[in-house]
All heavy atoms as TSV, in Angstrom:
chain	resi	resn	atom	element	x	y	z
A	1	MET	N	N	0.803	-1.160	-0.002
A	1	MET	CA	C	-0.010	-0.016	-0.033
A	1	MET	C	C	0.856	1.229	0.005
A	1	MET	O	O	1.715	1.444	0.916
A	1	MET	CB	C	-0.875	-0.050	1.209
A	1	MET	CG	C	-1.706	1.251	1.459
A	1	MET	SD	S	-2.774	0.973	2.816
A	1	MET	CE	C	-3.874	2.319	2.637
A	2	SER	N	N	0.734	2.093	-0.968
A	2	SER	CA	C	1.497	3.357	-1.098
A	2	SER	C	C	0.888	4.470	-0.349
A	2	SER	O	O	-0.337	4.719	-0.429
A	2	SER	CB	C	1.612	3.697	-2.611
A	2	SER	OG	O	2.253	4.976	-2.751
A	3	THR	N	N	1.769	5.179	0.364
A	3	THR	CA	C	1.306	6.312	1.092
A	3	THR	C	C	1.801	7.651	0.638
A	3	THR	O	O	1.638	8.647	1.148
A	3	THR	CB	C	1.606	6.329	2.635
A	3	THR	OG1	O	3.091	6.198	2.660
A	3	THR	CG2	C	1.027	5.096	3.326
A	4	SER	N	N	2.488	7.583	-0.572
A	4	SER	CA	C	3.030	8.805	-1.079
A	4	SER	C	C	1.942	9.649	-1.756
A	4	SER	O	O	0.925	9.206	-2.250
A	4	SER	CB	C	4.076	8.428	-2.060
A	4	SER	OG	O	3.494	7.852	-3.277
A	5	GLN	N	N	2.134	10.965	-1.714
A	5	GLN	CA	C	1.182	11.879	-2.253
A	5	GLN	C	C	1.803	12.357	-3.612
A	5	GLN	O	O	2.957	12.284	-3.974
A	5	GLN	CB	C	1.164	13.177	-1.396
A	5	GLN	CG	C	0.663	12.943	0.020
A	5	GLN	CD	C	-0.850	12.540	-0.002
A	5	GLN	OE1	O	-1.563	13.129	-0.868
A	5	GLN	NE2	N	-1.236	11.658	0.780
A	6	PRO	N	N	0.880	12.751	-4.526
A	6	PRO	CA	C	1.318	13.148	-5.746
A	6	PRO	C	C	2.324	14.367	-5.690
A	6	PRO	O	O	2.216	15.139	-4.713
A	6	PRO	CB	C	0.043	13.700	-6.540
A	6	PRO	CG	C	-1.129	13.249	-5.707
A	6	PRO	CD	C	-0.592	12.822	-4.388
A	7	ASP	N	N	3.277	14.587	-6.538
A	7	ASP	CA	C	4.253	15.481	-6.409
A	7	ASP	C	C	3.683	16.911	-6.795
A	7	ASP	O	O	3.348	17.042	-7.938
A	7	ASP	CB	C	5.419	15.238	-7.371
A	7	ASP	CG	C	6.637	16.140	-7.226
A	7	ASP	OD1	O	6.492	17.085	-6.405
A	7	ASP	OD2	O	7.678	15.941	-7.949
A	8	ALA	N	N	3.538	17.696	-5.775
A	8	ALA	CA	C	2.859	19.053	-6.055
A	8	ALA	C	C	3.788	19.949	-7.000
A	8	ALA	O	O	3.374	20.886	-7.560
A	8	ALA	CB	C	2.654	19.748	-4.768
A	9	SER	N	N	5.063	19.660	-7.007
A	9	SER	CA	C	5.979	20.476	-7.802
A	9	SER	C	C	5.998	20.080	-9.298
A	9	SER	O	O	6.478	20.774	-10.115
A	9	SER	CB	C	7.418	20.489	-7.354
A	9	SER	OG	O	7.861	19.170	-7.403
A	10	ARG	N	N	5.401	18.944	-9.586
A	10	ARG	CA	C	5.341	18.432	-10.996
A	10	ARG	C	C	4.364	19.304	-11.708
A	10	ARG	O	O	3.185	19.563	-11.273
A	10	ARG	CB	C	4.946	16.968	-11.012
A	10	ARG	CG	C	4.976	16.408	-12.325
A	10	ARG	CD	C	4.686	14.948	-12.386
A	10	ARG	NE	N	5.264	14.229	-11.258
A	10	ARG	CZ	C	4.851	13.066	-10.666
A	10	ARG	NH1	N	3.822	12.453	-11.311
A	10	ARG	NH2	N	5.419	12.478	-9.728
A	11	PRO	N	N	4.637	19.730	-13.032
A	11	PRO	CA	C	3.626	20.435	-13.833
A	11	PRO	C	C	2.419	19.701	-14.063
A	11	PRO	O	O	2.372	18.471	-14.151
A	11	PRO	CB	C	4.395	20.707	-15.137
A	11	PRO	CG	C	5.771	20.297	-14.926
A	11	PRO	CD	C	5.888	19.466	-13.681
A	12	SER	N	N	1.369	20.421	-14.106
A	12	SER	CA	C	0.031	19.816	-14.496
A	12	SER	C	C	0.024	19.245	-15.845
A	12	SER	O	O	0.445	19.864	-16.785
A	12	SER	CB	C	-1.103	20.836	-14.237
A	12	SER	OG	O	-2.219	20.358	-14.805
A	13	GLU	N	N	-0.497	17.984	-15.944
A	13	GLU	CA	C	-0.629	17.359	-17.252
A	13	GLU	C	C	-1.840	17.759	-18.022
A	13	GLU	O	O	-1.993	17.530	-19.195
A	13	GLU	CB	C	-0.360	15.871	-17.144
A	13	GLU	CG	C	0.978	15.469	-16.627
A	13	GLU	CD	C	1.098	13.916	-16.472
A	13	GLU	OE1	O	0.287	13.232	-17.127
A	13	GLU	OE2	O	1.981	13.611	-15.819
A	14	THR	N	N	-2.753	18.474	-17.267
A	14	THR	CA	C	-3.994	18.845	-17.901
A	14	THR	C	C	-4.081	20.136	-18.479
A	14	THR	O	O	-4.880	20.451	-19.320
A	14	THR	CB	C	-5.125	18.750	-16.829
A	14	THR	OG1	O	-4.881	19.685	-15.799
A	14	THR	CG2	C	-5.375	17.314	-16.212
A	15	GLY	N	N	-3.111	21.028	-18.030
A	15	GLY	CA	C	-3.065	22.399	-18.534
A	15	GLY	C	C	-2.143	22.568	-19.706
A	15	GLY	O	O	-1.031	22.502	-19.670
A	16	ALA	N	N	-2.747	22.870	-20.915
A	16	ALA	CA	C	-1.902	23.044	-22.088
A	16	ALA	C	C	-1.149	24.374	-22.086
A	16	ALA	O	O	-0.270	24.560	-22.860
A	16	ALA	CB	C	-2.841	22.945	-23.335
A	17	ASP	N	N	-1.645	25.312	-21.275
A	17	ASP	CA	C	-0.993	26.606	-21.142
A	17	ASP	C	C	0.185	26.696	-20.300
A	17	ASP	O	O	0.839	27.869	-20.109
A	17	ASP	CB	C	-1.970	27.692	-20.759
A	17	ASP	CG	C	-3.169	27.840	-21.798
A	17	ASP	OD1	O	-2.992	27.410	-22.956
A	17	ASP	OD2	O	-4.198	28.330	-21.387
A	18	ASP	N	N	0.579	25.580	-19.605
A	18	ASP	CA	C	1.625	25.717	-18.664
A	18	ASP	C	C	3.015	26.013	-19.341
A	18	ASP	O	O	3.825	26.575	-18.567
A	18	ASP	CB	C	1.880	24.289	-18.008
A	18	ASP	CG	C	0.644	23.984	-17.103
A	18	ASP	OD1	O	-0.042	24.929	-16.649
A	18	ASP	OD2	O	0.511	22.796	-16.649
A	19	ASP	N	N	3.230	25.874	-20.604
A	19	ASP	CA	C	4.529	26.090	-21.208
A	19	ASP	C	C	4.564	27.447	-21.844
A	19	ASP	O	O	5.616	27.858	-22.434
A	19	ASP	CB	C	4.844	25.063	-22.245
A	19	ASP	CG	C	5.061	23.677	-21.564
A	19	ASP	OD1	O	5.551	23.663	-20.389
A	19	ASP	OD2	O	4.931	22.678	-22.219
A	20	ARG	N	N	3.588	28.273	-21.842
A	20	ARG	CA	C	3.520	29.583	-22.537
A	20	ARG	C	C	4.158	30.519	-21.596
A	20	ARG	O	O	4.079	30.508	-20.352
A	20	ARG	CB	C	2.112	29.996	-22.772
A	20	ARG	CG	C	1.554	29.210	-23.861
A	20	ARG	CD	C	0.156	29.721	-24.329
A	20	ARG	NE	N	-0.311	30.896	-23.578
A	20	ARG	CZ	C	-1.525	31.202	-23.564
A	20	ARG	NH1	N	-2.474	30.593	-24.173
A	20	ARG	NH2	N	-1.994	32.285	-22.931
A	21	ALA	N	N	4.845	31.568	-22.163
A	21	ALA	CA	C	5.547	32.569	-21.418
A	21	ALA	C	C	4.525	33.589	-21.007
A	21	ALA	O	O	3.378	33.829	-21.618
A	21	ALA	CB	C	6.496	33.286	-22.266
A	22	THR	N	N	4.680	34.246	-19.770
A	22	THR	CA	C	3.873	35.322	-19.350
A	22	THR	C	C	4.031	36.579	-20.173
A	22	THR	O	O	5.169	36.964	-20.520
A	22	THR	CB	C	4.227	35.690	-17.926
A	22	THR	OG1	O	4.126	34.424	-17.059
A	22	THR	CG2	C	3.291	36.708	-17.303
A	23	PRO	N	N	2.913	37.229	-20.642
A	23	PRO	CA	C	2.945	38.265	-21.462
A	23	PRO	C	C	3.779	39.511	-20.636
A	23	PRO	O	O	3.596	39.646	-19.440
A	23	PRO	CB	C	1.510	38.696	-21.677
A	23	PRO	CG	C	0.766	37.500	-21.456
A	23	PRO	CD	C	1.572	36.702	-20.454
A	24	ASP	N	N	4.499	40.262	-21.454
A	24	ASP	CA	C	5.335	41.354	-20.824
A	24	ASP	C	C	4.484	42.257	-19.951
A	24	ASP	O	O	4.904	42.746	-18.923
A	24	ASP	CB	C	6.041	42.142	-21.955
A	24	ASP	CG	C	7.093	43.157	-21.357
A	24	ASP	OD1	O	7.836	42.700	-20.498
A	24	ASP	OD2	O	6.864	44.306	-21.718
A	25	ALA	N	N	3.278	42.582	-20.399
A	25	ALA	CA	C	2.446	43.564	-19.655
A	25	ALA	C	C	2.086	43.088	-18.314
A	25	ALA	O	O	1.844	43.920	-17.390
A	25	ALA	CB	C	1.143	43.872	-20.470
A	26	LEU	N	N	2.122	41.739	-18.118
A	26	LEU	CA	C	1.794	41.240	-16.753
A	26	LEU	C	C	2.939	41.177	-15.805
A	26	LEU	O	O	2.815	40.798	-14.657
A	26	LEU	CB	C	1.136	39.851	-16.921
A	26	LEU	CG	C	-0.142	39.810	-17.624
A	26	LEU	CD1	C	-0.683	38.365	-17.748
A	26	LEU	CD2	C	-1.213	40.695	-16.929
A	27	LEU	N	N	4.170	41.434	-16.365
A	27	LEU	CA	C	5.304	41.215	-15.516
A	27	LEU	C	C	5.751	42.492	-14.798
A	27	LEU	O	O	6.567	42.356	-13.805
A	27	LEU	CB	C	6.579	40.820	-16.419
A	27	LEU	CG	C	6.438	39.512	-17.149
A	27	LEU	CD1	C	7.643	39.259	-17.999
A	27	LEU	CD2	C	6.482	38.413	-16.054
A	28	HIS	N	N	5.208	43.638	-15.038
A	28	HIS	CA	C	5.567	44.832	-14.395
A	28	HIS	C	C	5.005	44.784	-13.055
A	28	HIS	O	O	3.867	44.437	-12.717
A	28	HIS	CB	C	5.008	46.061	-15.144
A	28	HIS	CG	C	5.661	46.219	-16.412
A	28	HIS	ND1	N	6.904	46.794	-16.576
A	28	HIS	CD2	C	5.326	45.768	-17.690
A	28	HIS	CE1	C	7.255	46.841	-17.813
A	28	HIS	NE2	N	6.384	46.190	-18.444
A	29	ALA	N	N	5.964	45.174	-12.015
A	29	ALA	CA	C	5.522	45.036	-10.525
A	29	ALA	C	C	4.990	46.277	-9.951
A	29	ALA	O	O	4.507	46.311	-8.838
A	29	ALA	CB	C	6.913	44.643	-9.822
A	30	ARG	N	N	5.005	47.361	-10.634
A	30	ARG	CA	C	4.534	48.677	-10.017
A	30	ARG	C	C	3.016	48.635	-9.836
A	30	ARG	O	O	2.310	48.193	-10.695
A	30	ARG	CB	C	4.972	49.801	-10.918
A	30	ARG	CG	C	5.190	51.139	-10.118
A	30	ARG	CD	C	5.739	52.113	-10.812
A	30	ARG	NE	N	4.714	52.614	-11.737
A	30	ARG	CZ	C	4.856	53.600	-12.580
A	30	ARG	NH1	N	5.927	54.326	-12.585
A	30	ARG	NH2	N	3.872	54.014	-13.394
A	31	THR	N	N	2.655	49.138	-8.685
A	31	THR	CA	C	1.225	49.076	-8.342
A	31	THR	C	C	0.555	50.416	-8.325
A	31	THR	O	O	-0.493	50.677	-7.745
A	31	THR	CB	C	0.996	48.477	-6.989
A	31	THR	OG1	O	1.740	49.288	-6.031
A	31	THR	CG2	C	1.563	46.974	-6.889
A	32	GLY	N	N	1.235	51.439	-9.084
A	32	GLY	CA	C	0.633	52.698	-9.124
A	32	GLY	C	C	1.022	53.637	-7.961
A	32	GLY	O	O	0.745	54.769	-7.881
A	33	GLN	N	N	1.838	53.126	-6.976
A	33	GLN	CA	C	2.269	53.871	-5.872
A	33	GLN	C	C	3.525	54.615	-6.327
A	33	GLN	O	O	4.199	54.321	-7.354
A	33	GLN	CB	C	2.613	52.907	-4.759
A	33	GLN	CG	C	1.435	52.146	-4.269
A	33	GLN	CD	C	1.762	51.180	-3.135
A	33	GLN	OE1	O	2.984	51.055	-2.918
A	33	GLN	NE2	N	0.799	50.555	-2.475
A	34	ASP	N	N	3.856	55.641	-5.584
A	34	ASP	CA	C	5.136	56.440	-5.818
A	34	ASP	C	C	6.289	55.492	-5.781
A	34	ASP	O	O	6.269	54.481	-5.007
A	34	ASP	CB	C	5.256	57.466	-4.787
A	34	ASP	CG	C	4.166	58.620	-4.975
A	34	ASP	OD1	O	3.752	58.725	-6.106
A	34	ASP	OD2	O	3.943	59.248	-3.972
A	35	VAL	N	N	7.227	55.776	-6.576
A	35	VAL	CA	C	8.524	55.058	-6.624
A	35	VAL	C	C	9.496	55.759	-5.722
A	35	VAL	O	O	9.746	56.897	-5.899
A	35	VAL	CB	C	9.021	54.901	-8.051
A	35	VAL	CG1	C	10.390	54.211	-8.105
A	35	VAL	CG2	C	8.034	54.275	-8.982
A	36	SER	N	N	10.108	55.006	-4.816
A	36	SER	CA	C	11.024	55.632	-3.788
A	36	SER	C	C	12.454	55.428	-4.467
A	36	SER	O	O	12.620	54.472	-5.183
A	36	SER	CB	C	10.920	54.886	-2.460
A	36	SER	OG	O	11.472	53.704	-2.528
A	37	PRO	N	N	13.405	56.156	-4.015
A	37	PRO	CA	C	14.772	55.926	-4.403
A	37	PRO	C	C	15.234	54.517	-3.996
A	37	PRO	O	O	15.941	53.914	-4.843
A	37	PRO	CB	C	15.588	57.007	-3.679
A	37	PRO	CG	C	14.597	58.067	-3.489
A	37	PRO	CD	C	13.288	57.334	-3.148
A	38	GLU	N	N	14.783	53.938	-2.879
A	38	GLU	CA	C	15.154	52.679	-2.506
A	38	GLU	C	C	14.661	51.590	-3.601
A	38	GLU	O	O	15.379	50.621	-3.799
A	38	GLU	CB	C	14.693	52.315	-1.092
A	38	GLU	CG	C	15.264	53.004	-0.066
A	38	GLU	CD	C	14.703	54.444	0.197
A	38	GLU	OE1	O	13.673	54.832	-0.549
A	38	GLU	OE2	O	15.231	55.140	1.182
A	39	ASP	N	N	13.406	51.890	-3.955
A	39	ASP	CA	C	12.837	50.949	-4.992
A	39	ASP	C	C	13.774	50.876	-6.242
A	39	ASP	O	O	14.023	49.886	-6.846
A	39	ASP	CB	C	11.463	51.321	-5.508
A	39	ASP	CG	C	10.431	51.283	-4.358
A	39	ASP	OD1	O	10.610	50.454	-3.450
A	39	ASP	OD2	O	9.444	52.076	-4.453
A	40	LEU	N	N	14.220	52.116	-6.681
A	40	LEU	CA	C	14.964	52.157	-7.932
A	40	LEU	C	C	16.311	51.450	-7.692
A	40	LEU	O	O	16.841	50.817	-8.626
A	40	LEU	CB	C	15.221	53.721	-8.289
A	40	LEU	CG	C	15.673	53.855	-9.716
A	40	LEU	CD1	C	14.734	53.276	-10.739
A	40	LEU	CD2	C	15.767	55.364	-9.904
A	41	VAL	N	N	17.053	51.789	-6.542
A	41	VAL	CA	C	18.315	51.024	-6.229
A	41	VAL	C	C	18.184	49.586	-6.262
A	41	VAL	O	O	18.970	48.822	-6.866
A	41	VAL	CB	C	18.822	51.590	-4.854
A	41	VAL	CG1	C	19.991	50.857	-4.482
A	41	VAL	CG2	C	19.190	53.073	-4.965
A	42	LEU	N	N	17.180	49.097	-5.538
A	42	LEU	CA	C	17.041	47.619	-5.565
A	42	LEU	C	C	16.676	47.024	-6.902
A	42	LEU	O	O	17.225	45.960	-7.279
A	42	LEU	CB	C	15.893	47.254	-4.542
A	42	LEU	CG	C	16.285	47.567	-2.985
A	42	LEU	CD1	C	15.040	47.360	-2.150
A	42	LEU	CD2	C	17.480	46.747	-2.690
A	43	ALA	N	N	15.784	47.636	-7.671
A	43	ALA	CA	C	15.474	47.163	-9.113
A	43	ALA	C	C	16.709	47.117	-9.960
A	43	ALA	O	O	16.771	46.368	-10.802
A	43	ALA	CB	C	14.406	48.055	-9.642
A	44	ALA	N	N	17.723	48.071	-9.681
A	44	ALA	CA	C	18.933	48.128	-10.477
A	44	ALA	C	C	19.882	47.080	-9.943
A	44	ALA	O	O	21.006	46.912	-10.570
A	44	ALA	CB	C	19.567	49.440	-10.327
A	45	GLY	N	N	19.537	46.336	-8.814
A	45	GLY	CA	C	20.532	45.311	-8.384
A	45	GLY	C	C	21.668	45.856	-7.585
A	45	GLY	O	O	22.630	45.230	-7.468
A	46	ARG	N	N	21.481	47.067	-7.201
A	46	ARG	CA	C	22.533	47.706	-6.386
A	46	ARG	C	C	22.288	47.613	-4.786
A	46	ARG	O	O	21.096	47.417	-4.473
A	46	ARG	CB	C	22.700	49.180	-6.787
A	46	ARG	CG	C	23.029	49.412	-8.224
A	46	ARG	CD	C	23.018	50.880	-8.537
A	46	ARG	NE	N	23.395	51.137	-9.848
A	46	ARG	CZ	C	23.755	52.383	-10.305
A	46	ARG	NH1	N	23.781	53.365	-9.562
A	46	ARG	NH2	N	24.085	52.440	-11.526
A	47	ASP	N	N	23.344	47.746	-4.101
A	47	ASP	CA	C	23.198	47.929	-2.633
A	47	ASP	C	C	22.658	49.214	-2.230
A	47	ASP	O	O	22.803	50.252	-2.910
A	47	ASP	CB	C	24.596	47.701	-1.882
A	47	ASP	CG	C	25.108	46.198	-2.090
A	47	ASP	OD1	O	24.304	45.401	-2.171
A	47	ASP	OD2	O	26.324	46.168	-2.001
A	48	VAL	N	N	21.880	49.254	-1.223
A	48	VAL	CA	C	21.269	50.552	-0.731
A	48	VAL	C	C	22.353	51.315	0.142
A	48	VAL	O	O	22.556	51.025	1.233
A	48	VAL	CB	C	19.973	50.235	0.094
A	48	VAL	CG1	C	19.448	51.595	0.641
A	48	VAL	CG2	C	19.000	49.593	-0.653
A	49	THR	N	N	23.046	52.124	-0.612
A	49	THR	CA	C	24.122	53.091	0.003
A	49	THR	C	C	23.757	54.396	-0.231
A	49	THR	O	O	22.883	54.783	-1.164
A	49	THR	CB	C	25.543	52.734	-0.566
A	49	THR	OG1	O	25.404	53.129	-1.975
A	49	THR	CG2	C	25.879	51.319	-0.484
A	50	GLU	N	N	24.289	55.423	0.461
A	50	GLU	CA	C	23.912	56.816	0.208
A	50	GLU	C	C	24.312	57.219	-1.169
A	50	GLU	O	O	23.601	57.973	-1.824
A	50	GLU	CB	C	24.647	57.635	1.229
A	50	GLU	CG	C	24.171	59.169	1.286
A	50	GLU	CD	C	22.663	59.240	1.475
A	50	GLU	OE1	O	22.109	58.556	2.297
A	50	GLU	OE2	O	21.991	60.030	0.815
A	51	GLN	N	N	25.403	56.752	-1.707
A	51	GLN	CA	C	25.854	57.080	-3.127
A	51	GLN	C	C	24.721	56.590	-4.127
A	51	GLN	O	O	24.292	57.317	-5.011
A	51	GLN	CB	C	27.182	56.481	-3.440
A	51	GLN	CG	C	27.649	56.872	-4.815
A	51	GLN	CD	C	28.971	56.227	-5.014
A	51	GLN	OE1	O	29.642	55.547	-4.186
A	51	GLN	NE2	N	29.570	56.428	-6.269
A	52	ASN	N	N	24.314	55.424	-3.938
A	52	ASN	CA	C	23.355	54.737	-4.930
A	52	ASN	C	C	21.976	55.449	-4.666
A	52	ASN	O	O	21.226	55.610	-5.638
A	52	ASN	CB	C	23.119	53.214	-4.611
A	52	ASN	CG	C	24.378	52.590	-5.229
A	52	ASN	OD1	O	25.071	53.096	-6.053
A	52	ASN	ND2	N	24.658	51.333	-4.630
A	53	LEU	N	N	21.614	55.890	-3.413
A	53	LEU	CA	C	20.385	56.574	-3.203
A	53	LEU	C	C	20.397	57.955	-3.863
A	53	LEU	O	O	19.354	58.335	-4.450
A	53	LEU	CB	C	20.056	56.746	-1.762
A	53	LEU	CG	C	19.623	55.418	-1.015
A	53	LEU	CD1	C	19.590	55.652	0.411
A	53	LEU	CD2	C	18.338	54.866	-1.491
A	54	GLU	N	N	21.556	58.581	-3.829
A	54	GLU	CA	C	21.613	59.866	-4.554
A	54	GLU	C	C	21.501	59.683	-6.120
A	54	GLU	O	O	20.850	60.488	-6.735
A	54	GLU	CB	C	23.025	60.515	-4.193
A	54	GLU	CG	C	23.131	61.827	-4.714
A	54	GLU	CD	C	22.004	62.805	-4.298
A	54	GLU	OE1	O	21.593	62.754	-3.094
A	54	GLU	OE2	O	21.513	63.654	-5.036
A	55	TRP	N	N	22.068	58.648	-6.585
A	55	TRP	CA	C	21.921	58.369	-8.042
A	55	TRP	C	C	20.438	58.051	-8.378
A	55	TRP	O	O	19.901	58.631	-9.346
A	55	TRP	CB	C	22.721	57.006	-8.350
A	55	TRP	CG	C	22.369	56.430	-9.655
A	55	TRP	CD1	C	22.797	56.757	-10.871
A	55	TRP	CD2	C	21.355	55.362	-9.807
A	55	TRP	NE1	N	22.132	55.971	-11.857
A	55	TRP	CE2	C	21.332	55.159	-11.282
A	55	TRP	CE3	C	20.625	54.551	-9.036
A	55	TRP	CZ2	C	20.463	54.121	-11.799
A	55	TRP	CZ3	C	19.776	53.582	-9.502
A	55	TRP	CH2	C	19.645	53.450	-10.966
A	56	ALA	N	N	19.721	57.380	-7.499
A	56	ALA	CA	C	18.307	57.161	-7.809
A	56	ALA	C	C	17.499	58.359	-7.639
A	56	ALA	O	O	16.563	58.555	-8.472
A	56	ALA	CB	C	17.778	56.035	-6.787
A	57	ARG	N	N	17.836	59.197	-6.722
A	57	ARG	CA	C	17.070	60.554	-6.637
A	57	ARG	C	C	17.248	61.404	-7.848
A	57	ARG	O	O	16.250	61.870	-8.403
A	57	ARG	CB	C	17.599	61.351	-5.369
A	57	ARG	CG	C	17.166	60.730	-4.106
A	57	ARG	CD	C	17.631	61.673	-2.830
A	57	ARG	NE	N	17.485	60.906	-1.607
A	57	ARG	CZ	C	18.515	60.343	-0.985
A	57	ARG	NH1	N	19.773	60.498	-1.405
A	57	ARG	NH2	N	18.318	59.641	0.191
A	58	ARG	N	N	18.406	61.457	-8.413
A	58	ARG	CA	C	18.640	62.085	-9.624
A	58	ARG	C	C	17.909	61.503	-10.831
A	58	ARG	O	O	17.327	62.235	-11.600
A	58	ARG	CB	C	20.198	62.153	-9.945
A	58	ARG	CG	C	20.998	63.116	-9.172
A	58	ARG	CD	C	22.394	63.332	-9.676
A	58	ARG	NE	N	23.130	62.106	-9.996
A	58	ARG	CZ	C	23.819	61.403	-9.210
A	58	ARG	NH1	N	24.018	61.823	-7.981
A	58	ARG	NH2	N	24.412	60.350	-9.597
A	59	LYS	N	N	17.961	60.244	-10.892
A	59	LYS	CA	C	17.281	59.524	-11.933
A	59	LYS	C	C	15.764	59.716	-11.853
A	59	LYS	O	O	15.162	59.962	-12.917
A	59	LYS	CB	C	17.488	58.102	-11.795
A	59	LYS	CG	C	17.260	57.219	-12.962
A	59	LYS	CD	C	18.574	57.193	-13.811
A	59	LYS	CE	C	18.543	55.951	-14.789
A	59	LYS	NZ	N	18.919	56.293	-16.086
A	60	LEU	N	N	15.172	59.698	-10.642
A	60	LEU	CA	C	13.774	59.951	-10.452
A	60	LEU	C	C	13.435	61.354	-10.774
A	60	LEU	O	O	12.321	61.611	-11.328
A	60	LEU	CB	C	13.328	59.575	-9.071
A	60	LEU	CG	C	13.227	58.118	-8.794
A	60	LEU	CD1	C	13.028	57.835	-7.267
A	60	LEU	CD2	C	12.118	57.423	-9.640
A	61	THR	N	N	14.274	62.311	-10.563
A	61	THR	CA	C	14.054	63.701	-10.800
A	61	THR	C	C	13.961	63.893	-12.293
A	61	THR	O	O	13.142	64.547	-12.892
A	61	THR	CB	C	15.091	64.582	-10.140
A	61	THR	OG1	O	15.040	64.464	-8.724
A	61	THR	CG2	C	14.824	66.072	-10.592
A	62	GLU	N	N	14.883	63.205	-12.964
A	62	GLU	CA	C	14.961	63.353	-14.454
A	62	GLU	C	C	13.942	62.574	-15.206
A	62	GLU	O	O	13.325	63.110	-16.189
A	62	GLU	CB	C	16.341	62.892	-14.989
A	62	GLU	CG	C	17.526	63.695	-14.446
A	62	GLU	CD	C	18.899	63.009	-14.709
A	62	GLU	OE1	O	18.946	61.983	-15.472
A	62	GLU	OE2	O	19.927	63.504	-14.341
A	63	GLU	N	N	13.697	61.376	-14.854
A	63	GLU	CA	C	12.711	60.517	-15.560
A	63	GLU	C	C	11.418	60.242	-14.909
A	63	GLU	O	O	10.552	59.651	-15.506
A	63	GLU	CB	C	13.530	59.149	-15.799
A	63	GLU	CG	C	14.754	59.357	-16.531
A	63	GLU	CD	C	15.536	58.034	-16.702
A	63	GLU	OE1	O	14.897	57.002	-16.691
A	63	GLU	OE2	O	16.770	58.091	-17.012
A	64	GLY	N	N	11.268	60.498	-13.566
A	64	GLY	CA	C	10.029	60.158	-12.952
A	64	GLY	C	C	9.881	58.738	-12.718
A	64	GLY	O	O	10.934	57.985	-12.879
A	65	PRO	N	N	8.697	58.235	-12.445
A	65	PRO	CA	C	8.501	56.784	-12.175
A	65	PRO	C	C	8.844	55.883	-13.410
A	65	PRO	O	O	9.042	54.689	-13.230
A	65	PRO	CB	C	7.045	56.673	-11.961
A	65	PRO	CG	C	6.569	58.003	-11.500
A	65	PRO	CD	C	7.498	58.981	-12.167
A	66	ALA	N	N	8.955	56.530	-14.595
A	66	ALA	CA	C	9.388	55.686	-15.740
A	66	ALA	C	C	10.805	55.099	-15.584
A	66	ALA	O	O	11.116	54.087	-16.225
A	66	ALA	CB	C	9.300	56.500	-17.016
A	67	ALA	N	N	11.621	55.762	-14.701
A	67	ALA	CA	C	12.971	55.221	-14.469
A	67	ALA	C	C	12.887	53.771	-13.974
A	67	ALA	O	O	13.717	52.882	-14.382
A	67	ALA	CB	C	13.644	56.026	-13.462
A	68	LEU	N	N	11.928	53.451	-13.078
A	68	LEU	CA	C	11.750	52.104	-12.606
A	68	LEU	C	C	11.247	51.216	-13.730
A	68	LEU	O	O	11.778	49.971	-13.937
A	68	LEU	CB	C	10.753	52.081	-11.478
A	68	LEU	CG	C	10.510	50.663	-10.775
A	68	LEU	CD1	C	11.930	50.167	-10.148
A	68	LEU	CD2	C	9.519	50.707	-9.700
A	69	ASP	N	N	10.363	51.686	-14.600
A	69	ASP	CA	C	9.768	50.834	-15.621
A	69	ASP	C	C	10.975	50.417	-16.671
A	69	ASP	O	O	10.913	49.336	-17.252
A	69	ASP	CB	C	8.801	51.524	-16.420
A	69	ASP	CG	C	7.459	51.707	-15.591
A	69	ASP	OD1	O	7.243	50.921	-14.674
A	69	ASP	OD2	O	6.642	52.719	-15.864
A	70	LYS	N	N	11.929	51.281	-16.782
A	70	LYS	CA	C	13.037	50.998	-17.684
A	70	LYS	C	C	13.945	49.915	-17.185
A	70	LYS	O	O	14.605	49.239	-17.989
A	70	LYS	CB	C	13.884	52.281	-17.864
A	70	LYS	CG	C	13.086	53.306	-18.787
A	70	LYS	CD	C	13.995	54.590	-18.909
A	70	LYS	CE	C	13.226	55.581	-19.731
A	70	LYS	NZ	N	13.964	56.852	-19.888
A	71	LEU	N	N	14.006	49.727	-15.901
A	71	LEU	CA	C	14.790	48.672	-15.258
A	71	LEU	C	C	14.098	47.353	-15.167
A	71	LEU	O	O	14.670	46.282	-15.198
A	71	LEU	CB	C	15.160	49.102	-13.861
A	71	LEU	CG	C	16.153	50.269	-13.839
A	71	LEU	CD1	C	16.338	50.696	-12.325
A	71	LEU	CD2	C	17.539	49.905	-14.380
A	72	LEU	N	N	12.770	47.313	-15.126
A	72	LEU	CA	C	11.965	46.065	-14.938
A	72	LEU	C	C	11.521	45.600	-16.338
A	72	LEU	O	O	11.364	46.362	-17.249
A	72	LEU	CB	C	10.773	46.362	-14.109
A	72	LEU	CG	C	11.087	46.759	-12.636
A	72	LEU	CD1	C	9.713	47.052	-11.879
A	72	LEU	CD2	C	11.859	45.748	-11.907
A	73	PRO	N	N	11.348	44.199	-16.451
A	73	PRO	CA	C	10.975	43.718	-17.735
A	73	PRO	C	C	9.544	44.249	-18.094
A	73	PRO	O	O	8.754	44.613	-17.282
A	73	PRO	CB	C	10.972	42.194	-17.492
A	73	PRO	CG	C	11.070	41.935	-16.036
A	73	PRO	CD	C	11.503	43.231	-15.458
């Protein structure tokens, strides 16, 4: 008698859409809230340091929230 459970990490065999890529428009993470310098620094893959925060402040002043959109897929 087997007590094993089905493997939850295994892809569903019933869904034909499992192999399709997510559309780009659904990948953006911004929720309409203001973008902080910390958000921009982290999205750029940088450490949160005063120098990087200053870079992000300048970038947000120049480009606005679109600066974050340019870094994210």
